[in-house]
N, C-alpha and C positions, 0 to 999 in steps of 0.2 A: 676656559681657564685663563686667569689673569696673565697679562704679559710679563709681569715681574716674576711670577712663578715659572713661566716658560724659561726665563733667563736663568733662574736658579737651577733648573733641571739641566740646562745646557752647560752651566759652569761646572756642576758636579760630574757631568758626563765627560767633559773635556779633562777635568782633573783625574778621573778614573782612568781614562785612556793614557794620559801622560805618565801616570804612575807605573804603567805596564812597559817595562824596559825591554821586553822580549820581542817587540815588533816596532816597526817604524811607522810614524803617523804623519800622513800628508794632510793638507787642508781638506781634501775630498774625503779622507777617512774620518776626520772629525765631523764633517758635515753629515755623513751617513750615520755615524754613531749617535749624534744628537737627534737626527730625524727618527731613528729607531726608538730612542728613549722617549721622545714626545709621543710617538705612536703608542707605546706601551702604557703611558699615563692617560692619554686622551682617547685611545681606541679609534683614532682616525688618522689619515695621512696628513702630515704637517711638515713638508720638506723645508729644510733650513738652507738658506742661501750662503754663498761664500762670504759675502759682505757681512752677514750677521756673525759668522764665526770669527772673522777678522776683528770685528768690534768687540766680541766677547773676550778674545785673547788680549786685546788692548785694555779692556776693563779689568781683567784679572791681573794684568801686570801693574796696574795703577794702585794708588793708595785709597781710591774712592770707596772700595768695599773692604779695605784693610787686608787684602790678599797679598799684594806685592809679589805675585807669583813669578819665579825666575824662569819664564818660558823663553827658550832660545830656538833659533832655526839653524840647522846645519845642512850642508850640501844644497842650500837654497830651496829646500822643499820639505824637509822633515822637522817636526816639532818635538821638543822634549824639555824636561825640567833639568836645569843646570845642576840643581841639587836633587839627587835621585830619591832622597827621603822626604822631599817636600810634598805637602798636601794642603789644600785649602781648608780641610777639616781639622788640621792640627795646629792652626794658628793660635799662639798664646793670647790669653785675654789681657787687654790693657786695663789700667786702673779704672778708666771710665767705663769700660765694658762691665767690670766687676760690680761697680756701684749701680749701674743701670739694671743689671741682672738681679742684684740683691733687692732693689726696690720693687722690681717686677714680681719676683717670687713672693715678697711680703704682701703685695697687693692681691695677687691671685689667691693666696692662702686665706684671704678674708672671706672668700666664697666657698670655703670647704664644705658648707652645708648643702651645696648643689651637686647632684650626682653627675651633671654634665661636665664637671671638672675632674671626675674620677679618672677619666682617660688620660689626663695629663699629670696625675699625682706622682707617677713614677718619674716623669720628666722633671717635675719640680724637685723631687728628691735628688736626682742626678745633678741638677743645676746647683742645688745647695752644696752638694759634695764637691763639685767643681769649683764653686766660688770659695768654699772654705779651704780647699787645697791651694788655691791661688793666693788668697789673702785672708788671714785670720783676724779676729777681733775688730771687725769693721762695724762701726756704729751706723744704724740707719739714719738717713737724712729726711725721710718722709715718715710721719707718724699719722696713721689713720685712726680716727676716733671710733672705737667699736666697743660695745658693752658685751663682753664675753659671757656674762652671767644672765643675759636676757633670756627669758623663757620663750619656748615655742619655736626656736630657730631650727630644731630638728624636723619641723613640719614643712620647711621651705621646699625641700625636694619633692615630697609627696604632692604638694599643691602644684608645684611647677609641672610635674609629669601629668597631673590631672588636667591642667589647662591645655597643655600641648595635645593630649590625647582625647580631649573633650569628654571627660568622665565626670559624672555628678557625684559630689561629695556628700557624705552623711556626717555632719559635724556636731560634736557635743561641745557646747560653749557655755561659758559663765562670764557674763559681763560684770563690770564693776558695780553696776546698779542692781544686779539681780542676786537674790539670795540662793536660788536654786540653779542647777545646771539645766540647760535646754538643748534638745536635739532636733535637728532639722536638716532638710536637703538644701544643698547650696551649689549653684552653678558658677564656678570661678572663671573670671575673665582675665584678670591681671594680678600680679603681685606688685605692691607699691611700698616704698620705704620713705619714711619721713621722721626726721629727728631721731635717728638710730632705732627706729621701731618699725616692724614689718606688718603689713596688712594685706589681706586677700580681698579683692573687690569683685563683686558679682551680684547675683540675684537669688533669692530663695524660691520665688515663683515668677512666672512671666507677668503676673498682675501686680507684683510688688516692686517698689523702687530699687534702684541700685543701693547696695549696702556694702560697708567695709567692716571686716572683722579683724581685730588685732590678734596676731598669732600667739601672743603671750596669754591670751584668754581662752584659747582652744584647749580642751581637755583631751579630746580623742577625735580621730578621723577614720571613717570607714568609706566604702564605695557602694554606689548603686549602679550596677552595670546594665540594669534593665530599663531604667528611666532615660528617656531621650534627653540629650543635652540641649539647652536653649541655644539655638543657632542665631546669634544676632551680632551685628557689627558694633563693637564698643570702641569709640574713639577717646582714649584716655586724655590726649592733649586737649581736646575740645571740652571734655567733661570737667577737667580741673583748671581750666584756663582762668577762671574768675575767683579762685579761692587760694588761700594759703593752707597747706596741709592736706588732709584727706577727707574732712567732713564737708559734704555738699548738701546744703539745706534746700531740698527740691521745692520748687514753687516760688522761691525768692529770686528776685532779679538783682544783678549787680548795681551798686550805687556809688556815687562819688564819696570818698572819705578823705577829709582834709585834716592834715596833722601839722602841728608845730613841733619842731625838733630843736633842742637847745644846741649851743655852740659846741659842746663837747661831743655830742653824739652825731652831729650833722655830717662830719666827714665819713663816718662809718656807714650811715644810711645812703649817702651819695655814691660811695664806692661799692657797697653791697646793698642794692635796692631790696626793699621788703617784698616787692612783687614786680613782675615785669610790666605792670600797668603804671608803675610809679612815674610821676612827672613833677619836676621842680617848678613851683609857682612863684616863689619869691626868696631872695637872699637878703636877710636883714643886716643892718649895720653892725649889730652886736655879734654876728657870726651865726645866729640861728637861721633856720630855714623853714619854709612852709611847703609841704608836698601834697600831692593829690594821688590817691589810689582809686581804682575802679574795681570793687570787690563785692562778693556776697559775704556778709558777716558770718563768722563761725567761731567755734571754741578756740581753735588754734590761733586765729588772728588776735583774739582777745588776750591770750596768754603772751603772745609776742609783744603786744602794746604795753601790757602791764609790766613786762620784763624791763622796760626802759625806766621804770620808776618815775622820778620827777623830771626826767629828761624829755618827756613827750607830753603833748596835750592834744586831745581830740577836739577839733574846732567844729567839724560837721561830720555826720548829721547829728541833730540834737539828741536823738534817741540813744545813739552810741555814746555820746558825750555824757549823758546822764547815767548810763550803765557803768561807764568807767568811774565816774564820780562816786556812785553808790558802792562799788567794790572797794575803792580806795578809802572811803569813809569807814566802812566796816573793818578794814585792815587797821586803820589808825585807831579806831575804838578798841580793837583787840590789844594793841600795844599800850593804850592808855589804862586799860583795866589791870595791867600788871599781873595777868594770870600765869605766873611762872610756875611750872610743875616741879 
């Protein structure tokens, strides 16, 4: 058990003891009570020293934890609360506490599609009630970008549980390129989020490459409890280290990609690198920069580069440069044709 949790158990035990005004509490009494409480939680002997209890009382009296407990000593040996109604569990929330709790609740509710958060749903509700009672009409200061209308989010928990329990999925899937639905077995390894879209990553068969399936293209999920799950170690960090997004073109090796970024976009690219491999090669007098990336080219990378419009130019490699030029020429041609519907 972590030491900070041990301390919390001791604080709560001391608090409970000092609320009991029908007996007198010596330092030894508090030591024994805390030792028994830790034994109940840990299932093993964990004697608490006198020095530890003295430090705990000092901490509870201080402002460090926000307790400011009015612990007094009388007859030079007995401890009690000067305020008989005091308890560290009844401390009013400060405005900072309320704001922090509000944002925490908001962030946790973003994951409502996972059943592992079901156990804390009642806690979240009680927190919201407490916050509202303390302070109404508070505007959130953190806004998370989330598409509530995104399809497939209800599959998150099913897939999560299958990964944890190593169960083979039978997925009915319809990709954007396919006209018909397709059903197949799938061994899920991880769930991955990119650009507000969720994917399940795994294999259809041991002989087939790693695949990623967009949850918004999944039609139905069943289970095959008889098929053995593919037991293999999947290192997501290593697998995705040379790409942007979720598409890994197997067989391709990462290559240097050199980009020119104009003066307007340069600060954004420097403060928020396109990829962790990004290196600054040159700062030009006009404020523009030249950077180098070490990547495997994929669809997501192209979309990001095209999103800069005329603020970016691919210098190397030549194949990618020509690819970007071709896409932009087709786009310009579409605008020149004035095909307004």
